[in-house]
N, C-alpha and C positions, 0 to 999 in steps of 0.2 A: 504494500499499500504506499503510495506517495503521500507523505505527511509533511506539512510545513508548520514549524513552530515559529512564532513571532511575538514580539513585544514592541512597545512604543519606545522612542528615543528618551533622552534624559536632559533635564534642564542643566544638570552639572556636566561640564565638559572640560576636557583638557584644553587649555587656552594656547598651547604652543602654536607658534606660527607654522605655516606650511600645511601639507596634507598628512593626515594620519588615518590609519584604518579605523573604521567606525567603532570597532570593539575597543580600541584604545582611546578614541576621541571621547566617547560617552563614559563618564565616570559613574557607573551604576552597577551595584551588586545584582540587582534584578536582571539586567541584560546578561551579565556573565553567567548567572544561574540558569537562565533559559537557554543560552547557548550550550552550556555544559549538559543540560538535560536533553537537548536536541541531538547532541553528539552521542550520548549514551544510548538514546532510543533509535539511533541511526535515521534521524529526520533531518530535513533541511532546516536552516535557520535564517530568519530575516528580521530587520529592525524597520518599524514604520517611522520614518523621519517626517516631521512637520514641514520640512523644506524639500526633501529629495524623494519622498515616497518610499516604497519598499527597497531596502538596500541590504547587501550582504554584510557580514561582519568584516570582511576584508576590504570592502570599498573604501578608498581613500577620500576623505572629505576635509574641507577646511573648517576652522572654527566658525560657528554661526550661533545666533541666538534667535530662534523663531519658534513660537508656540502655535500650533495649528489652531486657526480661528474657525468659528461656526460658519462663517461666510465662505470659507475655502473647502468645506466638506465635499461639495458637488464636484469641483475640479479635481480634488485629490482622489475621490472615488473613481472618476474617469481614468486617472492615471494608474491607480492600483489594480482595478479590475482585470486588465489583461495579464497582469503578473500572477493572478491566481488561477488562471486557466491551466488545467493539467494536473492540479493537485486534487487528491481524493478527500483530504481532510485538512483544515486549518485549525491550529490551536493558538488562540490569542491570549497572552497574559497581560493583564492590566490591573491597576489599582483603581477602585471604583470612586474616584474623586471627581468633583465637578469639572475641574479644568481639562480633564481628559475625555470629556463627552464627545468632542469632535473626532478623536481617534477611534473610539468605539464605533461611532456613526459611520466613519469611512469603512471600517472592517465589516460591519454588519451589511452595509449596502453593497460593498464590492464582492463579498462572498456570495450574497444572494444573486447578484448580476452574473457571477461567474458559475453559479450552480454548485458551490462547494460548501459542504457542511462545516 
């Protein structure tokens, strides 16, 4: 079964100049925990970035500060939906706090549009 584990990005980031792999740029135990779980379960792993959409842990990104806003949900859903095609199941880890509502909305809409549970 093709399973994708993913979680959202982190407000806390490594501020070093230049490009860093996402797994190093984001300073989050949650992200590292989900990545490790995905590896253990032999599942793929992605991070939902409020700026870049779904990215791999190794994708090199610059420092940025952007929280996905409600008015960006539709555009981000369009961006993420094609990236979910081909997966048989998506597991999304999130903290149920209010400021993350746009991230949950993107994943719910994109998964529904891609026909992925």
